[in-house]
PLY file of the C-alpha trace (Angstrom):
ply
format ascii 1.0
element vertex 81
property float x
property float y
property float z
element edge 80
property int vertex1
property int vertex2
end_header
309.43 127.19 64.05
309.48 130.75 62.64
306.95 131.56 59.96
309.16 134.09 58.16
312.78 133.47 57.27
315.11 135.69 59.25
317.02 138.16 57.10
320.75 137.59 57.01
321.41 141.32 56.75
320.78 141.98 60.45
322.44 140.58 63.56
320.50 139.10 66.49
320.39 142.51 68.16
319.14 144.14 64.90
322.41 145.85 64.05
323.57 145.96 60.44
325.65 142.98 59.49
328.86 143.34 57.50
327.01 141.90 54.50
324.43 144.72 54.61
327.17 147.34 54.93
328.94 145.85 51.89
325.67 145.75 49.92
324.93 149.43 50.65
328.46 150.70 49.99
328.06 151.30 46.20
324.94 153.43 46.76
326.14 155.72 49.57
327.51 158.44 47.28
324.53 158.35 44.88
322.05 158.50 47.75
323.92 161.39 49.37
323.90 163.36 46.10
320.19 162.66 45.62
319.43 163.77 49.19
321.41 166.99 48.76
319.60 167.69 45.46
316.15 167.17 46.99
317.02 169.31 50.01
318.40 172.07 47.78
315.24 172.07 45.68
313.01 172.27 48.77
315.05 175.10 50.29
315.06 176.93 46.95
311.27 176.75 46.70
310.97 177.93 50.31
313.33 180.89 49.74
311.57 181.85 46.48
308.19 181.75 48.21
309.35 183.96 51.07
310.90 186.44 48.64
307.77 186.53 46.44
305.42 187.03 49.38
307.71 189.63 50.96
307.46 191.86 47.88
303.69 192.26 48.13
302.70 195.64 49.61
298.95 194.86 49.84
298.10 198.31 48.39
295.13 196.85 46.52
293.45 195.62 49.73
290.64 197.89 50.89
290.74 198.45 54.65
287.41 199.63 56.15
287.33 202.67 58.43
287.43 201.96 62.13
284.01 202.06 63.75
283.48 204.36 66.69
280.98 202.06 68.44
281.20 198.31 68.97
278.61 196.28 67.08
275.32 195.80 68.93
274.56 192.33 70.19
271.06 191.04 70.84
269.89 190.78 74.44
270.64 187.33 75.71
269.10 186.28 79.00
271.01 184.15 81.44
269.88 180.53 81.47
269.02 180.41 77.77
265.31 181.34 78.11
0 1
1 2
2 3
3 4
4 5
5 6
6 7
7 8
8 9
9 10
10 11
11 12
12 13
13 14
14 15
15 16
16 17
17 18
18 19
19 20
20 21
21 22
22 23
23 24
24 25
25 26
26 27
27 28
28 29
29 30
30 31
31 32
32 33
33 34
34 35
35 36
36 37
37 38
38 39
39 40
40 41
41 42
42 43
43 44
44 45
45 46
46 47
47 48
48 49
49 50
50 51
51 52
52 53
53 54
54 55
55 56
56 57
57 58
58 59
59 60
60 61
61 62
62 63
63 64
64 65
65 66
66 67
67 68
68 69
69 70
70 71
71 72
72 73
73 74
74 75
75 76
76 77
77 78
78 79
79 80
């Protein structure tokens, strides 16, 4: 005896039943429009961000002069002693 009632919207092999397809039919167009709107917004934010970052010339960033010698490291003996 199953504990949960089996949904009538799916077939035995978990495919959509005709009842589920009929129930979803009125929302297909609205969901497609909503998906396109969300995707357009995300792509717009992405394009705006790339354009805004691409305009920065980083002239205000101070770059230190290159050193002629590598930094000195302390003497480290092999074996950790």
